[in-house]
C-alpha positions, 0 to 999 in steps of 0.5 A: 470483523469489518474492513472498509476503505473510506475515500479521501481527497481525489484518490486516497483510501483511509482504511478502517477496521471495526468490530463490536463498536470499536474501530482503528484507522490507517493513514488518515490524511483527512479527519472529516470522512473518518469522523463521519464514518464513525458517527454513521456506524456508532463507532469509537476510534481506539487507535490509528496506524501510520505507515509514513509521514506524508501529509495525505497520510497523517493530516487528520491525526491531530483532529482525530486524536483530539476528538476521540482520544485514539492512540497513534502508532507510527514509524520509528524514524519519521517526523509525525504529529506527536505523541506517537508510539514508535514502531519498527521491524520486529515490533507488533501492535494488537488491535481488536484482538489481532496481532499486526507485525511491523515490517520495515519497507523503506524506499518511498520514504526512508522510514516507511513501515507496513503492518501485516496480520497473519489471520484477520477474519480468515485471511492475512491482511497487509497495510502497505501504505505507498510501498506496494500498489495494485499493479505498481509501487510507490515513487522512490522519494527518500530511499534507493531502488535497492531498498525499494526492491528489497521491500517489495521482495519482503512483501511478495514473500507473504502468502498468496491470500494476503489482502493488499490494502494500499492507500491510493486508487491508482490501479487503472493507471498502473495497469496501463503501464503494466500492459506496456511492459507485458502486453502478452500477460493474459492475467493482466488483461483480464484484471484490467477489464475487471477493474474497469468494471469496478471503477465504472460502478464507482467501486474500489479496486482494492484490496488486491491479493499478493497472489494476484499482484505476483501475476500482474505487477511489473514491479514484483516481476522485474526479474522475469525475462519478458520484463527485463527485455521490455526495460532494455527496449526503453533503456538499452544500456541497462545490464540484464544481469543487474537486478537493481539497475533493471528495477531502477530503469523500470521505475524511471520508465513509470515515472515518465509514462503517460 
């Protein structure tokens, strides 16, 4: 089994899974790099998974479908390039002999979904779109802070070994913010050094793992006393007892962080 991130645009990744000449693509915002990869590796695209409706995730769907005949799966309640087989929480899709369960993770968009496989090539696998990033989370465009916090809680409950395949190379910028929130987090300091080395070698920082993200990602740690204290330094009126208010203030801090 092969799992490969194809770079697209300035910082997107289009994830491709393939085995025995058959392939699936996740969130193909651009068809050209996917078609080039398929040709280079002599692969037939069987299907496409979509997590949400943003153009940098769906822009290549129509061209790929016309070129390959691939089936397209996506969230039940978002505007997508039809035809799409619609999915929501509790549904599943089987690809390359493996079952991927669908999770509803609204927040970034109102109908955002994720795909989780409990056992892909000896470890769990998660395609989470723009909900969870390494060291960060997506902006809240259509949902609410309460929805995003609940969505991250659902993802964080998956096993430590789950590989986190998000769709942007935002890791270093996220870690700069995370270090502002938790400057004394030694796991975070070490991870930033590792990621700097990877990027210097033009290598992706992804996939991450959920075990690592729980140790370094402030958006999965927003209930911890040190994180709450940092948030209150930035937004003194934030009540420490209101976990949604703390999370919302943390996200707002990140929105304006330079």
